C-alpha positions as CSV (number, residue, x, y, z in Angstrom):
1,M,-17.0,-9.4,-12.0
2,T,-18.5,-12.5,-10.3
3,L,-17.1,-15.8,-9.2
4,T,-18.3,-17.4,-12.4
5,D,-16.9,-14.7,-14.7
6,P,-14.6,-16.3,-17.3
7,T,-11.9,-13.6,-16.6
8,I,-11.9,-14.4,-12.9
9,I,-11.8,-18.2,-13.5
10,A,-9.0,-17.8,-15.9
11,A,-7.0,-15.6,-13.5
12,A,-7.6,-18.1,-10.6
13,R,-6.3,-20.9,-12.8
14,L,-3.2,-18.9,-13.7
15,L,-2.5,-18.3,-10.0
16,E,-2.9,-22.1,-9.3
17,Q,-0.4,-22.8,-12.0
18,G,2.2,-20.5,-10.4
19,A,1.8,-17.4,-12.5
20,L,1.5,-13.8,-11.3
21,V,-1.8,-11.9,-11.6
22,A,-2.3,-8.2,-10.8
23,F,-5.7,-7.4,-9.3
24,P,-7.5,-4.5,-7.7
25,T,-8.1,-4.1,-4.0
26,E,-9.8,-1.2,-2.2
27,T,-6.4,0.1,-1.2
28,V,-4.1,-0.3,-4.2
29,Y,-3.6,-2.9,-7.0
30,G,-1.7,-6.0,-5.8
31,L,0.7,-8.3,-7.6
32,G,-0.6,-11.7,-6.7
33,A,0.9,-15.2,-6.4
34,D,-0.1,-18.4,-4.6
35,A,1.1,-17.8,-1.1
36,E,1.9,-21.5,-0.6
37,N,4.0,-21.8,-3.7
38,P,7.6,-20.6,-2.9
39,A,8.6,-20.5,-6.6
40,A,5.6,-18.3,-7.4
41,V,6.3,-16.0,-4.4
42,A,9.9,-15.8,-5.6
43,G,8.5,-14.5,-8.9
44,I,6.9,-11.6,-7.1
45,Y,10.3,-10.6,-5.5
46,A,12.0,-10.9,-8.9
47,A,9.3,-8.9,-10.8
48,K,9.3,-6.1,-8.3
49,G,13.1,-6.1,-7.6
50,R,12.1,-6.6,-3.9
51,P,14.5,-7.9,-1.2
52,S,13.5,-11.4,-0.3
53,N,13.6,-10.6,3.4
54,H,10.8,-8.0,2.9
55,P,7.6,-9.9,3.8
56,L,4.4,-10.0,1.8
57,I,0.8,-9.7,2.8
58,V,-1.4,-12.7,2.3
59,H,-5.0,-11.9,1.1
60,L,-7.8,-14.3,2.1
61,A,-11.4,-14.8,1.1
62,P,-14.0,-13.8,3.7
63,E,-14.8,-17.5,4.4
64,A,-11.1,-18.5,4.7
65,E,-10.0,-20.4,7.8
66,L,-7.7,-18.1,9.7
67,A,-6.4,-20.9,11.9
68,Y,-4.8,-22.5,8.8
69,W,-2.5,-19.6,8.4
70,A,-1.8,-18.5,12.0
71,Q,-0.7,-20.4,15.1
72,A,-2.9,-18.4,17.4
73,I,-5.6,-15.8,17.1
74,P,-5.7,-13.5,20.1
75,P,-9.1,-12.0,21.2
76,E,-8.0,-8.6,19.9
77,A,-7.6,-10.1,16.4
78,E,-11.1,-11.5,16.5
79,K,-12.6,-8.1,17.6
80,L,-10.7,-6.3,14.8
81,I,-11.7,-8.8,12.2
82,A,-15.4,-8.4,13.2
83,A,-15.1,-4.6,13.0
84,F,-12.9,-4.1,9.9
85,W,-12.8,-7.2,7.7
86,P,-13.3,-7.2,4.8
87,G,-11.3,-4.0,4.7
88,P,-8.0,-2.2,4.7
89,L,-6.5,-3.7,7.9
90,T,-3.6,-6.2,7.9
91,L,-3.0,-8.2,11.0
92,I,0.4,-9.7,11.9
93,L,0.1,-13.0,13.7
94,K,2.4,-15.9,14.4
95,R,2.8,-18.0,11.3
96,A,1.5,-21.5,11.2
97,A,4.5,-23.9,10.9
98,H,3.3,-25.5,7.6
99,I,3.1,-22.1,5.8
100,P,6.3,-21.5,3.8
101,D,8.5,-18.8,5.3
102,T,9.2,-17.4,1.8
103,V,6.0,-15.3,2.0
104,A,7.0,-14.0,5.4
105,G,10.5,-12.9,4.5
106,G,11.9,-15.6,6.7
107,Q,10.1,-14.5,9.8
108,D,7.9,-16.5,12.2
109,S,5.0,-14.1,11.7
110,I,2.6,-13.6,8.8
111,G,0.6,-10.6,7.5
112,L,-3.1,-11.5,6.7
113,R,-5.9,-9.4,5.4
114,C,-9.3,-9.8,3.7
115,P,-9.9,-7.1,1.0
116,S,-13.3,-5.7,0.4
117,H,-13.0,-5.0,-3.4
118,P,-15.5,-7.2,-5.2
119,V,-13.0,-8.2,-7.9
120,A,-10.5,-9.3,-5.3
121,Q,-13.2,-11.2,-3.4
122,A,-14.3,-13.0,-6.5
123,L,-10.7,-13.9,-7.4
124,L,-10.0,-15.2,-3.8
125,R,-13.2,-17.3,-3.8
126,A,-12.4,-18.8,-7.2
127,F,-8.7,-19.5,-6.3
128,K,-8.4,-22.9,-4.8
129,A,-12.1,-22.9,-4.1
130,G,-11.7,-20.0,-1.6
131,K,-9.3,-21.9,0.6
132,G,-6.0,-20.5,-0.7
133,G,-4.2,-17.3,0.1
134,I,-2.9,-14.8,-2.5
135,A,0.4,-13.1,-1.5
136,A,0.1,-9.6,-3.0
137,P,2.3,-6.6,-2.4
138,S,1.5,-3.5,-4.5
139,A,1.9,-4.1,-8.2
140,N,4.8,-1.8,-8.9
141,K,8.6,-1.9,-8.9
142,F,10.0,-1.9,-5.4
143,G,10.0,1.5,-3.7
144,H,8.0,3.2,-6.5
145,V,4.5,4.8,-6.2
146,S,1.8,2.2,-5.8
147,P,-0.7,1.8,-8.6
148,T,-4.4,2.6,-8.1
149,T,-5.5,1.8,-11.6
150,A,-4.9,-1.1,-14.0
151,Q,-3.2,1.4,-16.3
152,H,-0.7,2.3,-13.6
153,V,0.2,-1.4,-13.5
154,R,0.7,-1.5,-17.2
155,D,2.8,1.6,-17.1
156,E,5.0,0.1,-14.4
157,F,5.7,-3.3,-16.0
158,G,5.1,-2.7,-19.7
159,D,5.5,-5.8,-21.8
160,D,8.2,-7.5,-19.7
161,G,6.2,-10.7,-19.5
162,A,6.3,-10.9,-15.7
163,I,2.5,-10.6,-15.2
164,A,0.3,-13.2,-16.8
165,A,-2.9,-11.2,-16.4
166,I,-4.1,-7.8,-15.1
167,L,-7.7,-7.6,-13.8
168,D,-9.2,-4.1,-14.1
169,G,-11.5,-3.1,-11.3
170,G,-11.4,0.7,-11.8
171,Q,-9.6,3.1,-9.5
172,S,-8.9,1.9,-5.9
173,E,-11.3,3.5,-3.5
174,V,-9.0,4.0,-0.5
175,G,-5.9,4.8,-2.5
176,I,-3.2,4.0,0.1
177,E,-2.0,0.7,1.5
178,S,-3.6,-1.0,4.4
179,T,-3.0,-0.3,8.1
180,I,-0.6,-3.0,9.5
181,L,-1.1,-3.9,13.1
182,D,1.3,-6.4,14.9
183,L,-0.6,-8.7,17.2
184,S,2.1,-11.5,17.2
185,R,3.6,-10.4,20.5
186,M,0.6,-9.5,22.6
187,A,2.0,-11.0,25.9
188,T,5.2,-8.9,25.7
189,H,4.4,-5.8,23.6
190,G,0.7,-5.5,23.1
191,P,-0.6,-4.2,19.8
192,V,2.0,-2.3,17.7
193,L,1.1,-0.1,14.7
194,L,3.7,-1.0,12.0
195,R,2.1,1.1,9.2
196,P,-0.7,3.6,9.5
197,G,-3.4,3.6,6.9
198,H,-7.1,4.3,6.3
199,I,-8.0,2.7,9.7
200,S,-6.5,5.0,12.3
201,S,-5.0,4.3,15.7
202,A,-8.1,5.8,17.3
203,A,-10.4,3.5,15.4
204,I,-8.3,0.5,16.5
205,A,-8.4,1.7,20.1
206,A,-12.2,2.1,20.0
207,V,-12.4,-1.7,19.2
208,I,-9.8,-3.2,21.5
209,G,-9.7,-0.7,24.3
210,R,-6.2,0.6,23.9
211,L,-4.0,2.6,21.5
212,P,-1.4,0.6,19.6
213,Q,2.2,1.3,20.4
214,R,4.8,2.7,18.1
215,P,7.2,0.2,16.4
216,D,10.1,-1.0,18.6
217,A,13.5,-2.4,17.6
218,D,12.3,-6.0,17.6
219,A,9.0,-5.5,15.8
220,P,8.4,-7.7,12.7
221,R,9.5,-6.4,9.4
222,A,6.4,-5.3,7.4
223,S,5.5,-4.2,3.9
224,G,6.1,-0.5,3.1
225,T,7.9,0.4,6.3
226,L,11.4,1.4,4.9
227,E,12.3,5.0,5.4
228,A,12.4,5.6,1.7
229,H,9.3,4.3,-0.2
230,Y,6.4,5.2,-2.4
231,A,8.7,7.6,-4.3
232,P,8.3,8.9,-7.9
233,L,11.4,9.5,-10.0
234,T,11.1,13.3,-9.5
235,P,12.4,14.5,-6.1
236,V,9.6,15.3,-3.6
237,A,9.7,18.1,-1.1
238,L,7.0,18.9,1.6
239,V,6.2,22.6,2.1
240,A,4.0,24.3,4.7
241,A,0.9,25.9,3.3
242,E,1.9,29.4,4.4
243,R,5.3,29.1,2.6
244,C,3.9,27.6,-0.7
245,A,3.4,30.7,-2.8
246,A,6.7,32.3,-1.8
247,L,8.7,29.1,-2.4
248,C,7.1,28.6,-5.8
249,A,8.1,32.2,-6.8
250,Q,11.6,31.6,-5.6
251,L,12.0,28.4,-7.6
252,A,10.5,30.1,-10.7
253,Q,13.0,32.9,-10.3
254,A,15.8,30.3,-10.1
255,G,14.5,28.8,-13.4
256,R,13.4,25.6,-11.7
257,G,10.4,23.6,-12.9
258,V,7.8,22.9,-10.2
259,A,5.0,20.4,-10.1
260,L,2.6,21.1,-7.2
261,I,0.2,18.9,-5.2
262,H,-2.0,20.9,-2.9
263,Y,-5.5,21.0,-1.3
264,F,-6.3,24.7,-1.8
265,D,-9.6,25.9,-3.2
266,Q,-7.8,27.9,-5.9
267,P,-4.7,27.3,-8.1
268,V,-1.4,28.6,-6.8
269,S,0.1,31.4,-8.9
270,G,3.2,30.1,-10.9
271,P,3.4,26.4,-11.4
272,A,1.9,25.2,-14.7
273,A,1.6,21.7,-13.4
274,Q,-0.7,21.4,-10.4
275,A,-2.8,18.5,-8.9
276,P,-5.4,19.8,-6.5
277,L,-6.6,17.2,-4.1
278,P,-9.6,17.2,-1.7
279,A,-9.1,18.8,1.8
280,S,-10.6,15.7,3.5
281,A,-8.2,12.8,4.5
282,D,-10.2,10.2,2.7
283,G,-10.5,12.2,-0.5
284,Y,-6.8,13.2,-0.4
285,A,-5.7,9.6,0.1
286,H,-7.9,8.4,-2.8
287,G,-6.1,10.7,-5.3
288,L,-2.6,10.9,-3.8
289,Y,-0.8,8.2,-5.8
290,A,-2.5,9.2,-9.1
291,A,-1.4,12.8,-8.4
292,L,2.2,11.7,-7.7
293,R,2.3,9.8,-10.9
294,S,0.8,12.6,-13.0
295,M,3.2,15.2,-11.5
296,D,6.1,12.8,-12.0
297,A,5.3,12.7,-15.7
298,E,5.7,16.5,-15.9
299,Q,9.5,16.0,-15.5
300,A,9.8,19.0,-13.3
301,D,12.9,19.6,-11.1
302,V,10.8,19.0,-8.0
303,I,7.3,17.9,-6.9
304,L,6.2,20.3,-4.1
305,V,3.6,18.8,-1.8
306,V,1.7,21.1,0.6
307,T,1.9,19.4,3.9
308,P,-1.5,18.0,5.0
309,P,-2.9,18.6,8.5
310,V,-1.5,16.6,11.4
311,A,-4.5,14.7,12.8
312,D,-5.3,11.0,13.5
313,D,-7.2,10.5,10.2
314,W,-4.3,11.9,8.2
315,Q,-1.8,9.4,9.7
316,G,-1.6,7.2,6.6
317,V,-1.2,10.1,4.2
318,N,1.5,11.8,6.2
319,D,3.3,8.5,6.5
320,R,3.4,8.0,2.7
321,L,4.5,11.5,2.0
322,R,7.3,11.4,4.5
323,R,8.6,8.2,3.0
324,A,8.2,9.6,-0.6
325,A,10.3,12.6,0.3
326,F,12.9,10.8,2.4
327,D,15.6,10.4,-0.3
328,S,15.0,14.0,-1.5
329,A,16.1,15.7,1.8
330,G,17.8,19.1,1.0
331,I,16.5,19.2,-2.6
332,I,15.1,22.8,-2.2
333,E,18.4,24.2,-1.0
334,R,20.2,22.5,-3.9
335,L,17.8,23.9,-6.4
336,L,18.0,27.4,-5.0
């Protein structure tokens, strides 16, 4: 799709009129609204069932004026923008006073990013002639598995009328949400990694010369950072690779249905429903949410996920799996 594509133009006009539009990004599909229209932003919270104090990320066109949205842009932000934008990095900066706090969950900071997906870029350039911002959390009900295809969005919202249009840009390339880095408190806290993603801590440090800190008690609230998040309806349990076969056999002996997500070369004996994923961090992330959704549809008693490696490039994947399994603690013991 291009800037002059009738579908893009129509979607941009819908956003300008205060409607919600779902669109693809390289990370996941977003549920978009005019970031400067509090009523439209409230529509996102209502459609998702999302708490209104849970901030949204504002997506900007590559040519957008960052100073319009943020009070100050530290040198570290400029370096990271040069290195990673357009791309899956969200920067938390001090919010400009004239930007409504609705989009920021009432905070004095704001999350900004420039997506690289060509459909997202075309939409952002057509919306308000490229000078607006589109607030867009993932296009799913709050806490559920994020969508990586247009069909996932349709499956999530059905015909409830909340979304005026869904732009189809194929499957999202990255597959998990953006890295979120807080730069709003550089003088007191330095850079703080609020949510890991495709861009790792090491990659950030290579650009700004220091590793980001872990979140502290006073860190800004950010999208996707609740302990329980990204969860299918079926309970999720993480299992070490060396325990997988034995645990599958135990659950089968107990008459329990198992859906399995793994990265082995060969299928595991036992579970009829299996979703093998690549053994590389990028390939695994690309297919993770689709795998969670397909295994959820099997209506098993549990989705077993073989724990991925612990390494810097797996940070984002391990973060999402930990949150997906958070509410299912103890499920294996209960099933056995």
